[in-house]
Every structure is written in C-alpha cells, then in structure tokens.
ZAVEX-806345 format. One line per 8 residues: number of its first residue (from 1); their letters; for each residue x, y, z of C-alpha. Coordinates in nm, 3 decimals. Example, Ala and Ser with C-alpha at 12.3 -4.5 7.8 and 13.67 -1.06 7.14 Angstrom:
REM ZAVEX-806345
1	as	1.230 -0.450 0.780; 1.367 -0.106 0.714
REM end
This chain:
REM ZAVEX-806345
1	xxxxxxxx	18.683 8.203 8.167; 18.306 8.201 8.225; 18.144 7.916 8.404; 17.872 7.724 8.240; 17.519 7.777 8.370; 17.473 7.416 8.457; 17.788 7.386 8.665; 17.606 7.489 8.995
9	xxxxxxxx	17.332 7.238 8.942; 17.584 6.966 8.885; 17.746 7.049 9.220; 17.422 7.094 9.422; 17.259 6.777 9.294; 17.488 6.535 9.482; 17.453 6.744 9.806; 17.072 6.742 9.780
17	xxxxxxxx	17.071 6.370 9.718; 17.303 6.310 10.013; 17.083 6.525 10.244; 16.763 6.352 10.149; 16.927 6.018 10.215; 17.059 6.103 10.560; 16.808 6.374 10.675; 16.607 6.148 10.907
25	xxxxxxxx	16.915 6.012 11.073; 17.058 6.362 11.107; 16.746 6.489 11.281; 16.744 6.195 11.521; 17.108 6.260 11.602; 17.043 6.630 11.660; 16.753 6.556 11.890; 16.960 6.305 12.081
33	xxxxxxxx	17.241 6.559 12.111; 17.004 6.821 12.247; 16.872 6.574 12.503; 17.224 6.496 12.619; 17.306 6.865 12.630; 16.992 6.934 12.839; 17.090 6.659 13.081; 17.447 6.773 13.097
41	xxxxxxxx	17.388 7.146 13.145; 17.032 7.237 13.247; 17.122 7.597 13.316; 17.257 7.646 12.966; 16.945 7.503 12.804; 16.718 7.714 13.024; 16.908 8.029 12.927; 16.890 7.938 12.560
49	xxxxxxxx	16.517 7.877 12.586; 16.464 8.213 12.754; 16.662 8.388 12.485; 16.459 8.217 12.215; 16.131 8.308 12.387; 16.236 8.670 12.428; 16.329 8.682 12.064; 16.017 8.517 11.929
57	xxxxxxxx	15.758 8.670 12.168; 15.721 9.002 11.977; 15.691 8.810 11.651; 15.427 8.579 11.797; 15.236 8.876 11.943; 15.234 9.061 11.611; 15.132 8.745 11.426; 14.848 8.674 11.672
65	xxxxxxxx	14.678 9.013 11.629; 14.529 8.940 11.286; 14.406 8.606 11.414; 14.238 8.775 11.714; 14.081 9.034 11.487; 13.944 8.765 11.259; 13.811 8.576 11.562; 13.639 8.891 11.693
73	xxxxxxxx	13.481 8.955 11.354; 13.353 8.598 11.335; 13.214 8.622 11.689; 13.041 8.949 11.607; 12.887 8.799 11.296; 12.762 8.500 11.496; 12.624 8.727 11.768; 12.456 8.947 11.508
81	xxxxxxxx	12.282 8.649 11.350; 12.168 8.531 11.692; 12.040 8.877 11.787; 11.854 8.909 11.458; 11.683 8.574 11.510; 11.609 8.659 11.872; 11.464 8.997 11.772; 11.234 8.830 11.517
89	xxxxxxxx	11.120 8.577 11.779; 11.057 8.848 12.039; 10.863 9.057 11.786; 10.630 8.765 11.714; 10.592 8.692 12.085; 10.522 9.058 12.160; 10.245 9.066 11.897; 10.096 8.751 12.043
97	xxxxxxxx	10.108 8.895 12.395; 9.944 9.216 12.274; 9.656 9.015 12.131; 9.621 8.818 12.454; 9.632 9.140 12.654; 9.349 9.282 12.444; 9.145 8.965 12.496; 9.224 8.962 12.868
105	xxxxxxxx	9.113 9.323 12.913; 8.789 9.258 12.725; 8.720 8.947 12.933; 8.804 9.136 13.250; 8.550 9.405 13.161; 8.285 9.143 13.081; 8.366 8.955 13.400; 8.330 9.275 13.602
113	xxxxxxxx	7.992 9.345 13.444; 7.872 8.989 13.504; 7.990 8.999 13.866; 7.786 9.316 13.913; 7.486 9.132 13.771; 7.516 8.868 14.044; 7.443 9.133 14.306; 7.076 9.071 14.232
121	xxxxxxxx	6.948 8.740 14.369; 6.607 8.649 14.220; 6.340 8.482 14.431; 6.368 8.106 14.454; 6.041 8.037 14.272; 6.129 8.258 13.972; 6.347 8.139 13.687; 6.563 8.387 13.500
129	xxxxxxxx	6.769 8.428 13.182; 7.069 8.654 13.125; 7.118 8.867 12.814; 7.347 9.133 12.676; 7.232 9.483 12.587; 7.320 9.543 12.222; 7.146 9.873 12.144; 6.969 10.148 12.331
137	xxxxxxxx	6.707 10.396 12.221; 6.817 10.756 12.207; 6.509 10.912 12.049; 6.305 11.196 12.188; 6.007 10.979 12.283; 6.146 10.629 12.336; 6.355 10.496 12.623; 6.418 10.129 12.549
145	xxxxxxxx	6.703 9.883 12.491; 6.740 9.575 12.275; 6.873 9.255 12.434; 6.997 8.918 12.311; 6.717 8.696 12.447; 6.381 8.602 12.301; 6.117 8.333 12.290; 6.383 8.068 12.237
153	xxxxxxxx	6.518 8.156 12.582; 6.176 8.149 12.751; 6.122 8.527 12.750; 5.763 8.652 12.736; 5.588 8.990 12.736; 5.586 9.163 13.072; 5.895 8.991 13.214; 6.095 9.219 13.442
161	xxxxxxxx	6.449 9.310 13.338; 6.690 9.377 13.625; 7.060 9.451 13.666; 7.283 9.412 13.967; 7.166 9.752 14.093; 6.791 9.725 14.047; 6.494 9.728 13.809; 6.570 9.820 13.449
169	xxxxxxxx	6.225 9.787 13.291; 5.985 9.537 13.135; 5.973 9.336 12.814; 5.740 9.499 12.558; 5.841 9.320 12.237; 5.963 8.962 12.200; 6.131 8.809 11.898; 6.273 8.464 11.850
177	xxxxxxxx	6.627 8.567 11.942; 6.595 8.930 12.057; 6.361 9.138 12.270; 6.306 9.499 12.364; 6.293 9.635 12.717; 6.092 9.946 12.800; 6.297 10.137 13.060; 6.141 10.266 13.381
185	xxxxxxxx	6.232 10.620 13.271; 6.023 10.600 12.952; 5.719 10.826 12.917; 5.492 10.520 12.877; 5.627 10.335 13.184; 5.406 10.316 13.493; 5.513 10.071 13.762; 5.334 9.995 14.090
193	xxxxxxxx	5.581 10.064 14.370; 5.591 10.112 14.743; 5.805 10.335 14.964; 6.009 10.085 15.163; 6.019 10.281 15.489; 5.656 10.391 15.515; 5.500 10.119 15.295; 5.303 10.389 15.110
201	xxxxxxxx	5.189 10.261 14.769; 5.244 10.470 14.458; 5.309 10.452 14.087; 5.650 10.529 13.937; 5.572 10.726 13.621; 5.848 10.782 13.369; 5.874 11.112 13.182; 6.182 11.053 12.965
209	xxxxxxxx	6.409 11.210 13.226; 6.666 11.035 13.444; 6.449 11.086 13.754; 6.090 10.956 13.711; 5.808 11.078 13.938; 5.613 10.917 14.219; 5.242 10.967 14.161; 4.918 10.852 14.326
217	xxxxxxxx	5.067 10.861 14.673; 4.827 10.870 14.970; 4.756 11.221 15.094; 4.910 11.152 15.435; 5.229 10.995 15.293; 5.545 11.102 15.475; 5.805 11.060 15.204; 6.146 11.221 15.253
225	xxxxxxxx	6.462 11.229 15.040; 6.665 10.915 15.091; 6.367 10.677 15.106; 6.411 10.363 14.900; 6.144 10.268 14.648; 6.075 9.905 14.553; 5.815 9.729 14.340; 5.490 9.645 14.516
233	xxxxxxxx	5.387 9.348 14.302; 5.037 9.492 14.245; 4.885 9.384 13.916; 5.103 9.075 13.894; 5.336 9.224 13.633; 5.657 9.255 13.836; 5.752 9.057 14.148; 5.736 9.248 14.473
241	xxxxxxxx	6.050 9.381 14.638; 6.260 9.468 14.332; 6.482 9.768 14.407; 6.384 10.064 14.191; 6.555 10.377 14.320; 6.581 10.641 14.589; 6.381 10.957 14.650; 6.622 11.241 14.578
249	xxxxxxxx	6.406 11.550 14.530; 6.068 11.684 14.645; 5.986 12.013 14.471; 5.648 12.175 14.407; 5.468 11.857 14.503; 5.668 11.646 14.253; 5.859 11.360 14.410; 6.154 11.253 14.200
257	xxxxxxxx	6.317 10.911 14.222; 6.669 10.846 14.095; 6.694 10.485 13.973; 6.969 10.265 14.109; 7.062 10.150 13.758; 7.359 10.319 13.593; 7.223 10.366 13.240; 7.563 10.455 13.096
265	xxxxxxxx	7.716 10.122 13.204; 7.423 9.891 13.141; 7.569 9.588 12.960; 7.387 9.282 13.094; 7.038 9.224 13.232; 6.853 8.938 13.394; 6.503 8.859 13.279; 6.268 8.723 13.543
273	xxxxxxxx	6.061 8.465 13.357; 5.739 8.499 13.554; 5.518 8.377 13.268; 5.305 8.689 13.248; 5.236 8.652 12.875; 4.994 8.916 12.755; 5.000 9.139 13.063; 5.203 9.405 12.883
281	xxxxxxxx	5.130 9.471 12.515; 5.327 9.701 12.284; 5.002 9.862 12.168; 4.907 9.959 12.520; 5.243 10.125 12.564; 5.194 10.310 12.232; 5.539 10.200 12.112; 5.650 10.185 11.747
289	xxxxxxxx	5.769 9.852 11.606; 6.139 9.767 11.580; 6.173 9.900 11.226; 6.036 10.241 11.318; 6.236 10.253 11.640; 6.551 10.200 11.441; 6.479 10.525 11.255; 6.415 10.724 11.572
297	xxxxxxxx	6.697 10.590 11.789; 7.072 10.597 11.791; 7.207 10.244 11.795; 7.510 10.162 12.010; 7.656 9.827 11.919; 7.802 9.633 12.211; 7.828 9.276 12.081; 7.601 8.975 12.095
305	xx	7.606 8.693 12.344; 7.674 8.359 12.172
REM end
C-alpha cells in the first residue's frame, strides 16, 4: 500500500517544532558538557582538537587561495592607480624643472657676461651706462653694432663703448632708446692711442680687418710685438688709459694691433658718458643712416634689455 505524499511532512513537523523550542537549551547543554569534558580529560580534548585541525587545514588552505588572489588583484589595482597618478605628477614636475633649467642656463650665461663686464672699472669722475648688443654690422664697409641705450639713458655722440676686455668703439648715432657704436676695426675709425711701454703716440686706424694698424708713429719709435696699446686721451674724445689691444705683428712697416675685445662674444658694453656731444658726427665718419645700414648688414638678434 503506497504512502501518501503528505505523511512525511506530518511526521517531520512535530520534530521541527520540538527542535526550535528546545534548540537554545540544547546548545547551552552541549557547551556545558564540552566544558566539563575539557576539565575532566584535557588530553582527550587536545587530541580531538588536533585531529580537527589536521582535517580542516587543507580545506582552509584551499579556501584561502581565492581570497589571497582577490586581495593581490585589489592591491595591484590600487598600486596601479597610485603609480599612474604619481607618473602624471612627475611628468608635470619634470616639465616645470626643464623650464627652470632653461631659464637658469640663460641667466647663468647673462651673469657670466655681466661679470666679465665688471672687469673694466671706469674712472671715478666719469659716469657710465650699461647696454646690451642687439645687432652687429656684417657688411663689406661697415663695422658697427646696435645697443639698447640712447638719449633717455644719457648717451651722447662720441661716448666711448667698452667691454670687460677693453675699448669697443665710439657712439656715432644716438636715438631715444637705441644707439650705434662704430667699432675700432671699422675703416672710418681713427683713435688717438699711445704705446704703453714706450709712451709713443700714434693713431689706431681701422681697415675692416680684425687687426687695425698703428699709424703716425714717431720715426724713432721702438715698438715690438707684445706691447700694449691704450688710448691717449688726445682730442678729448675718449678718456686716456682705456685698453685697446696688443701689438701682434710688424710686417713691411705695418704694425698690427689685435684688440682685446672678443667680437664673437660681445654681448654687453659700458658707455662712458663723458658729455662730448658733437665731437663725433656720423657725417664725418661717412656712415649711412640706420635704414641703409639695415640693408647692408646681417642682423643678429640677441634680445633687448628691459
């Protein structure tokens, strides 16, 4: 005879109800019994615990591996986000440091040039102004440079322009903000000088070469290579004692003087404001105006002093 489907439920229902009613008390009793058993036989409980640990250890180890893997993945993701943010920050900082390095190198070069300019100490009774060279003349007949100083800075015609090494030339054109310096190597430049050792007077005549000539020397002059040449101050155009150059060659009666100024590295000049307005005129030097010079020269931009 087949049993009815509901017969098992009718039997299990009273057991479930009885268990739910006495479950709490049963658990307390079991715990109490285990405590008494642990007090009664410690060795037995210790053995049982070891057996349980040995049995469950492999299961716990296997179950912990996915958790460790998930933890490693989460740590890697967190580290990756940190590294990405750190890389972005370092990229920005590197760009900023590159800009500062560029500025620092430029300032270092300017500082070096200005320190070289301080090698020249002007006389106490002569005021001076500093300027930057912004263009130089590269034509066949003109040796001049443009500077960032003019009438507003107290510059006048005939003022001497010097660098840290020696005499550069004289002012031949003056604007409000800019001026032009005729170099001592120019064909139209003639400067009264004196040989420092023998005190023989002469004129330094430029011929558009890097080594101008000494002319109008006394017949008994004993000039030898290595003699220094300085300005004599005759004519009142340039102050006396400005270093000009050194005698480097005496051939066929022509005495050549190599200027102390390094023309390739000329960046700054000092203008000795001696107030000799009108002593040197552009017409007397037979120089073209600025607009014409710009057509005959090659301009090299170097920046403008603020």
